[in-house]
C-alpha positions as CSV (number, residue, x, y, z in Angstrom):
1,M,6.4,-23.0,5.1
2,P,4.4,-24.8,7.7
3,E,0.7,-23.9,8.1
4,S,1.3,-22.8,11.7
5,D,3.4,-19.8,10.2
6,Y,0.5,-18.5,8.1
7,D,-0.7,-16.1,10.8
8,R,2.7,-14.8,11.9
9,T,3.2,-11.1,11.3
10,G,5.8,-10.2,8.8
11,L,6.1,-13.4,6.8
12,S,4.1,-12.0,3.8
13,S,6.3,-9.0,3.2
14,Y,8.8,-10.3,0.7
15,P,11.7,-9.9,0.5
16,Y,12.6,-8.4,3.8
17,G,9.5,-8.9,5.9
18,S,8.4,-6.7,8.7
19,D,9.0,-6.7,12.4
20,T,7.3,-9.7,14.0
21,D,6.6,-7.6,17.1
22,E,4.7,-5.0,15.1
23,T,1.2,-4.4,16.5
24,F,-1.9,-5.0,14.5
25,T,-2.8,-1.3,14.9
26,S,0.4,-0.2,13.3
27,I,-0.1,-2.6,10.4
28,V,-3.6,-1.3,9.8
29,W,-2.4,2.3,10.1
30,W,0.3,1.7,7.4
31,Q,-2.1,0.0,5.1
32,N,-4.6,2.9,5.5
33,H,-1.7,5.3,4.7
34,E,-0.8,3.4,1.5
35,I,-4.4,3.2,0.3
36,L,-4.9,6.9,0.8
37,H,-1.7,7.7,-0.9
38,H,-2.3,5.6,-4.0
39,G,-6.0,6.7,-4.1
40,A,-4.8,10.3,-4.3
41,E,-2.5,9.5,-7.1
42,I,-5.3,7.8,-9.1
43,A,-7.6,10.8,-8.4
44,L,-5.0,13.2,-9.6
45,L,-4.4,11.3,-12.9
46,R,-8.2,11.0,-13.4
47,D,-8.7,14.7,-12.9
48,L,-5.8,15.6,-15.2
49,F,-7.1,13.3,-17.9
50,A,-10.6,14.7,-17.6
51,R,-9.4,18.3,-18.0
52,G,-7.5,17.4,-21.2
53,G,-4.5,19.6,-20.5
54,T,-2.0,20.5,-23.2
55,R,-0.2,18.0,-25.3
56,I,3.6,17.9,-25.5
57,R,4.8,17.8,-29.1
């Protein structure tokens, strides 16, 4: 890949890429959504582990 393509939107989303006409704002919104989603999953697992819960035998 030539160095001139490094800043083109969508080239880093292997294997399918994203729309090259996608705005920066929509990319930031999507990344924010993903970070919040995965952060919530981690917090849930942390809280469940801290509580102890019941063991499955």
